N, C-alpha and C positions, 0 to 999 in steps of 0.2 A: 266571147267570142274568140279571143287569142287563146285561151286555155284549150279549148276544144280543138282548135286547129293543130296545137302542138300533140294533143293526144292522138288524133288521128296519124299524124307522122309517125310516131313511135309504134303504132300497131301495124304500119306497112313494112317495118324493119324485119328483115330476115336474119339478123344477127343474134346468135345465142351464145353467152359467154359461159364457158365451163371452168371449173376449178382445177387446179392441178390434180387433185386426187380423182376427178371424174374423168380426166383424159389418162391418167395412169391405168384406170380400169379397163380402157379400152384395149390394152395390151395384156389383158389378164393371162393368156395362155402362151405369151411370148417371153423371151429373156432380153433385157436391154443391152445393147451393145453401144460402146463409146462413140459419141458423147451421151447416149440414153436421151432423156427426155430434158430439153433445155430451150432457154431463149433462142430464137433464130438468129440474133446478132452473134451469138457465142458459137454457132455452128461453122460459119466461115469468117471468122474475125479478120478485119482488114488491118490488123496490127494491134498494139496496145491502145486500149481505150483512154483516150485523152480528156474525154467528158462524160458525164453520166448518161445513160440512155434516157430518151424521151419517153413520155408515158405511153405513146402509141407502139414503141419498140418492145414494150414489156407486155404487150397484149398476145403475142403469137408464139407458141412452143411448136418444137419439131420433134419428132420421135423416131429412133432407129431401133429395132429389135429383131430377133431370130426366133425361129421355132427352136425349141429345146431338143 
């Protein structure tokens, strides 16, 4: 019973993780502008990083690009 309940919970999730390559492909006709495609904490850093990023902080990328 416990296993079935966990499986149902996973099916309801709307999260889909993409690789960096898959995300870069979404910008196929565009030219990256600094900072390009990077982790969100690196876009607006709060100063020097004094401790490593937590796992969840490494899951979201942001991209900035322009038309050629």
